[in-house]
C-alpha positions as CSV (number, residue, x, y, z in Angstrom):
1,X,-2.3,10.4,19.7
2,X,-3.8,7.1,20.7
3,X,-6.4,6.2,17.8
4,X,-4.7,2.8,17.3
5,X,-3.5,2.0,20.9
6,X,-3.6,-1.8,21.5
7,X,-3.8,-2.5,17.8
8,X,-1.3,-4.7,15.9
9,X,-0.7,-3.7,12.1
10,X,1.0,-5.5,9.4
11,X,2.5,-3.2,6.5
12,X,4.0,-4.9,3.4
13,X,6.6,-2.9,1.6
14,X,7.4,-1.2,4.9
15,X,11.0,-0.5,4.7
16,X,10.7,2.6,2.3
17,X,8.2,5.2,1.0
18,X,4.6,4.9,1.5
19,X,4.9,1.7,3.8
20,X,7.4,3.3,6.1
21,X,5.3,6.5,6.3
22,X,2.2,4.3,7.3
23,X,4.1,2.3,9.7
24,X,5.7,5.6,11.3
25,X,1.9,7.1,11.4
26,X,0.3,4.1,12.9
27,X,3.2,3.9,15.5
28,X,2.6,7.4,16.4
29,X,-1.2,6.7,17.2
30,X,-0.1,3.7,19.5
31,X,-0.1,0.5,17.2
32,X,2.3,-2.2,17.4
33,X,3.7,-2.0,13.7
34,X,5.3,-5.1,11.9
35,X,6.9,-4.0,8.7
36,X,7.8,-6.6,6.0
37,X,10.0,-6.5,2.8
38,X,12.5,-8.4,1.0
39,X,15.7,-6.5,2.2
40,X,16.7,-6.9,6.0
41,X,18.9,-3.9,5.9
42,X,16.2,-1.6,4.8
43,X,13.6,-2.9,7.3
44,X,16.2,-2.3,10.2
45,X,16.8,1.3,8.9
46,X,13.1,1.9,8.8
47,X,12.5,0.3,12.4
48,X,15.1,2.9,13.8
49,X,13.3,5.7,12.0
50,X,10.0,4.7,13.3
51,X,11.0,4.0,16.8
52,X,14.6,4.7,17.8
53,X,13.9,3.0,21.1
54,X,12.7,-0.3,19.4
55,X,9.3,-0.1,21.0
56,X,6.3,-1.7,19.3
57,X,8.2,-2.1,15.9
58,X,9.1,-5.3,14.4
59,X,10.5,-6.5,11.1
60,X,10.0,-9.5,9.0
61,X,12.1,-10.3,6.0
62,X,9.6,-11.9,3.6
63,X,8.7,-12.2,-0.2
64,X,4.9,-11.7,-0.5
65,X,4.7,-13.7,-3.6
66,X,5.5,-17.1,-1.6
67,X,2.6,-18.6,0.2
68,X,5.2,-19.9,2.8
69,X,6.5,-16.3,3.6
70,X,2.9,-15.0,3.9
71,X,2.2,-17.9,6.5
72,X,5.3,-17.1,8.4
73,X,4.7,-13.2,8.4
74,X,1.2,-13.6,9.6
75,X,2.4,-15.9,12.3
76,X,5.0,-13.6,13.5
77,X,2.6,-10.7,13.6
78,X,0.2,-12.6,15.9
79,X,3.1,-13.7,18.1
80,X,3.8,-10.0,18.7
81,X,0.7,-9.2,20.8
82,X,-1.7,-12.1,20.3
83,X,-3.9,-10.5,17.8
84,X,-3.8,-8.8,14.4
85,X,-6.1,-5.9,13.5
86,X,-4.8,-4.1,10.6
87,X,-3.2,-5.1,7.4
88,X,-1.8,-2.8,4.8
89,X,-1.0,-4.1,1.4
90,X,1.5,-1.9,0.2
91,X,4.1,-3.6,-1.6
92,X,4.0,-3.0,-5.2
93,X,5.8,-3.7,-8.7
94,X,5.5,-1.1,-11.8
95,X,7.0,-1.1,-14.9
96,X,6.3,0.8,-18.3
97,X,5.8,-0.5,-21.8
98,X,3.2,-0.6,-24.5
99,X,0.9,-3.6,-24.1
100,X,2.4,-5.2,-27.2
101,X,5.9,-4.9,-25.9
102,X,5.2,-6.2,-22.2
103,X,7.3,-9.5,-21.5
104,X,5.2,-12.1,-20.2
105,X,7.3,-12.4,-17.2
106,X,6.9,-8.8,-16.2
107,X,3.1,-9.2,-16.8
108,X,3.3,-12.0,-14.5
109,X,5.2,-10.3,-11.7
110,X,2.8,-7.5,-11.8
111,X,0.0,-9.6,-11.2
112,X,1.7,-11.9,-8.6
113,X,2.8,-8.7,-6.5
114,X,0.0,-6.4,-7.0
115,X,-3.1,-8.7,-7.1
116,X,-2.1,-12.2,-5.9
117,X,-0.1,-11.3,-2.9
118,X,-2.8,-9.0,-1.4
119,X,-5.5,-11.6,-1.9
120,X,-3.6,-14.3,-0.1
121,X,-2.5,-11.9,2.6
122,X,-6.1,-11.0,3.0
123,X,-7.2,-14.7,3.2
124,X,-4.5,-15.3,5.9
125,X,-5.4,-12.5,8.1
126,X,-9.2,-13.0,8.2
127,X,-9.1,-15.8,10.9
128,X,-7.2,-13.5,13.1
129,X,-9.3,-10.6,12.7
130,X,-12.4,-12.6,13.2
131,X,-10.9,-13.7,16.5
132,X,-10.4,-9.9,17.3
133,X,-14.0,-9.3,16.6
134,X,-13.1,-6.7,13.8
135,X,-10.4,-5.8,11.3
136,X,-9.3,-3.2,8.7
137,X,-7.6,-4.1,5.5
138,X,-6.2,-1.3,3.5
139,X,-5.0,-1.9,-0.1
140,X,-2.7,0.4,-1.8
141,X,-3.9,0.7,-5.3
142,X,-3.3,3.6,-7.8
143,X,-5.0,6.1,-10.1
144,X,-3.9,3.8,-12.7
145,X,-6.4,1.3,-11.8
146,X,-9.1,3.8,-12.6
147,X,-7.7,5.7,-15.7
148,X,-6.0,4.2,-18.8
149,X,-2.5,5.3,-19.2
150,X,-0.9,4.5,-22.5
151,X,2.4,2.7,-21.8
152,X,1.2,1.4,-18.4
153,X,-1.3,-1.3,-19.5
154,X,0.1,-4.0,-17.3
155,X,0.1,-1.8,-14.1
156,X,-3.2,-0.5,-15.0
157,X,-4.6,-3.9,-15.4
158,X,-3.0,-5.2,-11.9
159,X,-4.3,-2.2,-10.0
160,X,-7.8,-2.6,-11.6
161,X,-7.8,-6.2,-10.5
162,X,-6.7,-5.3,-7.1
163,X,-9.7,-3.0,-6.7
164,X,-12.3,-5.5,-7.7
165,X,-10.6,-8.2,-5.5
166,X,-10.7,-5.7,-2.6
167,X,-14.4,-4.8,-3.2
168,X,-15.5,-8.4,-3.5
169,X,-13.5,-9.2,-0.4
170,X,-15.3,-6.2,1.6
171,X,-18.6,-7.7,0.8
172,X,-17.6,-11.1,1.9
173,X,-15.9,-10.1,5.1
174,X,-18.3,-7.6,6.1
175,X,-20.5,-9.9,8.3
176,X,-17.5,-10.4,10.5
177,X,-17.0,-6.7,11.1
178,X,-13.9,-6.5,8.8
179,X,-13.7,-3.7,6.6
180,X,-11.6,-3.5,3.2
181,X,-10.9,-0.1,1.6
182,X,-8.3,1.1,-1.1
183,X,-6.2,4.2,-1.4
184,X,-5.5,5.2,-5.0
185,X,-2.7,7.8,-5.0
186,X,-1.2,9.6,-8.1
187,X,2.4,10.3,-8.4
188,X,4.0,10.2,-5.0
189,X,7.6,11.4,-4.9
190,X,10.5,9.5,-3.1
191,X,9.3,6.0,-3.4
192,X,11.6,3.2,-4.6
193,X,8.9,1.6,-6.9
194,X,9.7,4.5,-9.3
195,X,13.5,3.9,-9.3
196,X,13.5,1.2,-12.1
197,X,11.0,3.0,-14.2
198,X,12.2,6.6,-14.0
199,X,16.0,5.8,-14.0
200,X,18.8,7.9,-12.3
201,X,17.9,10.5,-10.0
202,X,18.2,13.5,-12.3
203,X,15.6,11.6,-14.7
204,X,13.3,11.2,-11.8
205,X,13.5,14.6,-11.0
206,X,12.5,15.6,-14.7
207,X,9.6,13.2,-14.6
208,X,8.3,14.7,-11.4
209,X,8.7,18.1,-12.6
210,X,6.7,17.2,-15.8
211,X,4.0,15.6,-13.8
212,X,3.6,18.3,-11.0
213,X,1.2,20.5,-13.1
214,X,-1.1,17.5,-14.1
215,X,-2.3,17.8,-10.3
216,X,-5.0,20.4,-9.9
217,X,-3.7,21.1,-6.4
218,X,-0.5,22.0,-7.7
219,X,2.1,19.3,-6.4
220,X,3.1,15.7,-6.4
221,X,2.1,13.6,-3.4
222,X,4.1,12.9,-0.5
223,X,4.3,9.4,1.4
224,X,2.8,11.3,4.3
225,X,-0.4,12.1,2.2
226,X,-1.1,8.5,2.1
227,X,-0.3,7.7,5.5
228,X,-3.0,10.2,6.8
229,X,-5.5,8.5,4.6
230,X,-4.5,5.0,5.8
231,X,-4.8,6.1,9.3
232,X,-8.3,7.1,8.7
233,X,-9.2,3.7,7.4
234,X,-7.5,1.9,10.3
235,X,-9.0,3.7,13.1
236,X,-12.6,3.9,14.3
237,X,-13.2,7.1,12.2
238,X,-14.0,4.9,9.4
239,X,-16.0,2.3,11.3
240,X,-18.9,2.5,8.8
241,X,-16.7,2.6,5.8
242,X,-16.0,-0.2,3.7
243,X,-15.4,-1.0,-0.2
244,X,-14.4,2.6,-0.8
245,X,-11.6,3.7,-3.3
246,X,-10.3,7.0,-1.9
247,X,-8.4,9.0,-4.4
248,X,-5.4,10.6,-2.6
249,X,-4.1,12.2,-5.6
250,X,-4.3,16.1,-5.7
251,X,-7.3,16.0,-7.9
252,X,-5.5,14.1,-10.6
253,X,-8.5,11.9,-11.2
254,X,-10.2,14.9,-12.4
255,X,-7.5,15.9,-14.7
256,X,-6.3,14.9,-18.3
257,X,-3.0,13.4,-19.1
258,X,-1.9,16.8,-20.8
259,X,0.0,19.6,-19.3
260,X,-1.9,22.8,-18.8
261,X,-1.8,25.3,-21.6
262,X,-0.6,28.8,-21.3
């Protein structure tokens, strides 16, 4: 359990769901993990979940849409061990609406959180990864960046943009032995990003029940599924892999949007 020993990782949106699961998995493999989010209480709860003893886990309350907060976050991460090896851009924003009904402020928010923030974070970590001699950047995208889903146009657009930004950065950073890869999940249960979309808990459960048969492997995803993929990209197991979009989606990218018949 030492694939990341001596490494320092920053995980945005690390207080809940996928981000928390990734931080825990990295920590289990020996990394010093710094989780960030906007809510200090959630971060503290996640830190205790990840490491009850408080070892190799750090929290920074930050808004990744603010340039000053990004600088402060990266500075704090480097202070932890003197290096920065892994960045996971996991923080996300999602709302449902037909394109003609999307409010401009919601469009701007999705672009700010899902595209601009990862770009700026990547820019700020590059000098530290160059100093370390290598680095792994993992951006959490979505199947919605690969397929057109009616009623999710703004979100689809933001995730498609994230994929292009990431692949261009993969090309530009390759000379410094810095890799950039993406994970594209389908429906992941138990993530707070879904709460404003799906409504109360019983509505969310109904939604998950309807979506489950659309995944050829017969279930929705778990945060831990994404965490295992992130570990692959963070570790030397993927040392010759960059610019890849990995579908972690139970085969959903192969399926239609219709429930199976019969």
